[in-house]
C-alpha positions in Angstrom: 11.8 -6.1 35.4 13.4 -5.7 32.0 16.7 -2.9 32.8 17.0 -1.1 30.0 19.6 1.3 28.8 19.1 3.9 26.1 22.8 4.6 24.1 21.9 8.3 22.5 20.2 10.8 24.3 19.2 12.6 21.3 15.7 13.7 20.3 14.7 10.1 19.2 16.8 8.8 22.4 15.2 10.7 24.9 11.7 9.7 23.8 12.6 6.1 24.1 14.0 7.1 27.6 11.0 8.7 28.9 8.9 5.9 28.0 10.9 3.4 29.8 11.5 5.8 32.7 8.1 5.2 33.9 5.4 4.6 31.0 6.2 0.8 30.1 5.0 -1.7 32.4 7.7 -4.4 32.9 10.7 -2.0 32.1 12.9 0.1 34.5 15.6 2.3 32.8 18.5 1.8 34.7 21.2 4.1 32.7 21.6 6.4 30.1 25.0 6.2 27.1 26.2 9.3 25.4 29.5 10.1 24.2 28.9 13.6 25.1 29.5 14.3 29.2 27.2 17.7 29.7 24.4 16.1 27.4 24.6 12.7 29.3 24.3 14.8 32.5 21.2 16.7 31.6 19.8 13.5 30.3 20.1 11.5 33.4 19.3 14.9 35.7 15.5 15.2 33.4 15.3 11.3 34.0 16.1 11.0 37.6 18.7 8.4 37.3 22.3 8.3 38.5 23.9 6.0 36.0 25.1 7.3 33.0 28.0 5.8 30.5 30.1 7.7 28.0 31.1 4.2 26.3 28.8 1.7 25.3 31.1 -1.1 26.2 30.3 -0.2 29.9 26.9 -0.7 29.4 27.3 -4.3 27.7 29.4 -4.9 31.4 26.4 -3.8 33.7 24.7 -6.8 35.0 21.6 -4.9 35.7 21.0 -3.9 32.2 19.0 -6.6 30.2 18.5 -4.6 27.2 20.0 -1.6 25.1 17.9 0.7 22.7 20.4 2.0 20.3 19.4 5.3 19.2 23.1 6.3 17.9 24.0 7.8 14.1 23.8 4.8 11.8 27.6 4.5 11.0 27.8 3.2 14.7 24.7 0.5 14.7 26.6 -2.4 13.8 29.6 -2.0 16.3 27.1 -1.6 18.9 24.5 -4.0 18.2 26.9 -7.3 17.5 28.5 -6.3 20.9 25.1 -6.0 22.9 24.8 -9.6 21.3 27.5 -10.8 22.4 26.9 -9.7 25.9 23.7 -11.5 25.9 21.6 -8.4 25.7 18.6 -7.9 23.9 18.2 -5.0 21.0 16.1 -2.2 19.9 18.1 -0.5 17.1 16.5 2.7 15.7 16.0 3.1 11.6 18.2 2.9 9.3 19.4 -0.5 10.4 22.7 -0.1 9.0 24.7 1.3 6.5 24.6 -1.2 4.1 23.2 -5.2 3.7 26.6 -6.8 5.0 26.2 -4.8 8.3 22.4 -6.0 8.4 23.5 -9.6 7.9 26.2 -9.4 10.6 23.9 -7.7 13.1 21.2 -10.6 12.2 23.4 -13.6 12.8 25.0 -11.9 16.1 21.4 -11.7 17.6 20.7 -15.2 16.2 24.1 -16.6 17.8 23.6 -14.5 21.0 19.8 -15.6 21.3 18.5 -12.5 22.0 15.7 -10.4 20.6 16.4 -7.8 17.8 14.1 -5.1 17.0 14.0 -2.4 14.4 12.9 1.1 15.2 9.8 1.5 12.5 7.8 3.0 15.0 4.8 3.3 12.3 4.0 0.0 12.3 2.8 1.0 16.1 0.5 4.2 15.3 -2.9 3.4 15.6 -4.4 4.7 12.0 -1.3 2.8 10.4 -2.1 -0.6 12.5 -6.3 -0.3 11.5 -5.1 0.3 8.0 -3.2 -2.7 7.7 -6.4 -4.9 9.6 -8.6 -3.2 6.6 -5.9 -4.8 4.1 -5.9 -8.1 5.8 -9.5 -8.1 5.9 -9.7 -8.0 2.2 -11.6 -4.7 2.1 -9.9 -3.3 -0.9 -9.1 -6.4 -2.5 -5.4 -7.2 -3.6 -2.8 -4.6 -3.0 -1.8 -3.0 -6.4 0.0 0.2 -5.6 1.2 1.8 -2.3 2.4 5.3 -2.4 4.1 6.5 0.7 5.3 10.5 1.6 7.2 11.8 4.1 8.2 15.8 3.9 10.1 16.8 7.3 10.9 20.5 7.9 14.3 19.9 9.2 17.3 21.1 7.2 19.8 18.3 7.2 22.6 18.5 9.3 26.2 19.1 7.8 27.3 15.2 8.2 24.4 14.4 6.4 25.7 15.9 3.0 28.1 13.2 2.5 26.0 10.3 1.2 28.8 8.0 1.9 28.1 8.8 5.6 24.7 8.8 5.8 23.2 7.3 3.0 21.4 10.2 1.8 17.3 11.2 2.8 16.3 7.8 1.1 18.1 6.6 4.7 17.6 9.5 7.1 14.2 10.3 6.2 12.6 7.6 3.5 13.6 4.1 5.8 10.2 4.6 7.1 8.5 5.1 4.1 10.3 2.0 2.5 9.0 -0.2 5.5 5.4 1.0 4.7 5.7 -0.2 1.2 6.9 -3.7 2.4 4.3 -3.6 5.3 1.0 -2.9 3.7 2.3 -4.9 0.2 3.3 -7.8 2.0 6.1 -8.3 -0.1 9.5 -7.1 -0.7 10.9 -4.5 -3.3 12.7 -6.3 -6.6 13.5 -3.2 -8.3 13.7 0.5 -8.0 14.0 3.7 -10.2 14.7 6.9 -8.1 15.4 10.9 -9.2 16.9 13.2 -6.8 17.7 16.7 -6.4 19.2 19.3 -3.8 16.8 22.0 -3.9 17.0 23.7 -0.6 20.6 23.2 0.6 23.0 25.5 -1.3 25.8 25.1 1.2 26.2 21.7 0.2 26.4 22.2 -3.8 30.1 22.5 -4.1 31.6 20.3 -1.7 28.8 17.6 -2.0 27.6 17.9 -5.5 25.5 14.0 -5.1 23.5 15.3 -1.7 19.9 15.3 -2.7 17.0 16.7 -0.5 14.3 15.5 -2.6 13.9 12.0 -3.9 10.9 10.1 -5.8 11.6 6.5 -6.2 8.8 3.9 -8.1 9.3 0.2 -7.3 8.4 -3.0 -8.3 7.4 -5.7 -5.4 8.3 -9.5 -5.7 4.7 -9.9 -5.4 4.6 -7.9 -8.4 2.6 -4.9 -7.3 3.9 -1.2 -7.6 5.0 1.3 -5.3 6.0 5.0 -4.9 8.1 6.8 -2.4 8.0 10.8 -2.2 10.7 12.0 0.2 11.7 15.8 1.1 14.0 17.4 3.8 14.1 21.1 4.6 10.1 21.5 3.3 9.4 24.3 5.8 5.5 23.9 5.8 5.6 21.2 8.7 5.8 17.4 9.0 3.5 15.4 6.6 3.5 11.8 6.7 0.7 10.3 4.4 -0.2 6.6 2.8 -2.1 5.4 0.4 -3.0 2.0 -0.6 -4.8 0.9 -3.7 -6.2 -2.4 -4.5 -7.9 -4.1 -6.9 -11.2 -3.1 -4.8 -11.1 0.0 -2.9 -8.4 2.4 -1.7 -7.0 3.4 1.9 -5.8 6.8 2.8 -3.5 6.9 5.9 -2.5 9.9 7.9 -3.1 13.5 9.0 -1.8 16.6 8.6 -3.3 18.8 10.9 -2.2 19.7 14.4 -5.6 18.9 16.2 -9.1 19.5 14.6 -9.2 23.0 15.4 -10.3 24.8 11.7 -10.5 28.9 12.5 -12.3 30.8 10.2 -12.3 34.7 10.0 -12.2 37.5 7.5 -8.1 37.0 7.5 -8.5 33.7 6.3 -8.9 30.2 7.2 -6.1 28.7 9.5 -5.6 25.1 11.0 -2.2 24.2 12.5 0.1 21.9 10.3 1.5 19.1 12.3 5.2 20.7 13.4 7.1 17.5 14.1 7.4 13.6 14.0 8.0 14.1 17.7 4.6 14.9 18.3 2.6 12.9 15.5 4.1 9.6 16.5 4.7 10.0 20.0 2.3 7.2 20.9 3.7 5.2 18.1 6.9 5.4 20.1 5.5 4.4 23.3 3.5 1.2 21.6 7.0 0.5 20.1 8.9 0.4 23.2 5.6 -1.3 25.1 5.8 -4.2 22.6 9.7 -4.6 22.7 9.5 -5.3 26.3 6.4 -7.7 25.9 8.5 -9.7 23.2 11.2 -10.3 25.5 9.0 -11.3 28.4 6.8 -13.5 26.2 9.9 -14.7 24.1 8.0 -13.9 20.9 9.5 -12.6 17.5 9.6 -9.0 17.3 6.7 -7.4 15.1 9.8 -5.9 13.2 12.7 -7.8 12.4 16.2 -7.6 11.3 15.2 -8.8 8.0 12.5 -6.3 7.6 15.6 -3.7 8.8 17.7 -5.5 5.9 15.4 -5.1 3.4 14.7 -1.3 3.6 18.6 -1.0 3.6 18.5 -3.1 0.6 16.4 -0.7 -0.8 18.1 2.6 -0.1 21.5 1.0 -1.6 19.3 0.6 -4.6 17.8 3.5 -4.5 21.4 5.6 -4.3 22.7 3.4 -7.1 20.1 4.3 -9.3 20.4 8.1 -8.5 24.1 8.1 -9.4 23.7 5.8 -12.4 20.5 7.2 -13.6 18.8 3.4 -14.4 17.0 1.0 -12.8 18.3 -1.3 -10.2 17.2 -4.8 -9.4 17.7 -6.0 -6.1 19.7 -9.4 -5.7 19.1 -11.8 -3.1 21.0 -15.2 -2.2 17.3 -16.7 -0.6 
């Protein structure tokens, strides 16, 4: 059994914790960690566990814990992941991987030195529909991939700390990291150049103190392979949670994603009604389970994670380039030493 501690008891943290508390074979939730004592106490009570830590360093000293699931604000990822790697704990780190390219590289190198697994939390790769689309691409059904378009609109209004782009990296990181990884995954290539345009349309409270903040962004991309990409991201889109992808090939096209809460369509004199998906927590709930299950299998079988530190690094590189493009209003090329 792989002993797990989830570091962070927020919405995504509790999804992971519930999976490891009983659903994922080969894993045992040993502890939770959160600096807020009341939140921590409530989480442990719900999960039926006794051990809770308020400091992640305590987690790394616990011999019962073999792996840490890091679900904290991005600014803390680098320190926690590097310390966990040094303590020989395997790591599942939620997206975005880190605040910048240098932090990502440090995390990758720490995991390599520690001889531990480092998996990044792009759970869409584990969604049944997204995986089926990937299989159809690899089968050659639509020919060579020419264009990947990915869209994510979230209904949640950004939290105030997200207004400072220097601390949050903005919606490109918080919302669109999944889209960036989807572009990479389906194109089988990495982005080489971006041009992004953004604006703040729904958050008037941020305009005076944080004029650089944006809640809507579009980005065009060119891949190393020569293929093209397009990203559409929004926060505070009140109509519901919307996640869709289109993959255009030389011989066909694939559409991925659904926006109905369920398959019921109601028609009456009052009109047509079909509930829209309300949250990513329901749309991708099974994907989180498959992601957590794959993480444990990776440890037990000593295999490379499906989503590697390199994948997380490449997404962060695009976020940095996209934010620079927004600031400077110019296309930005992504330079790589390798």
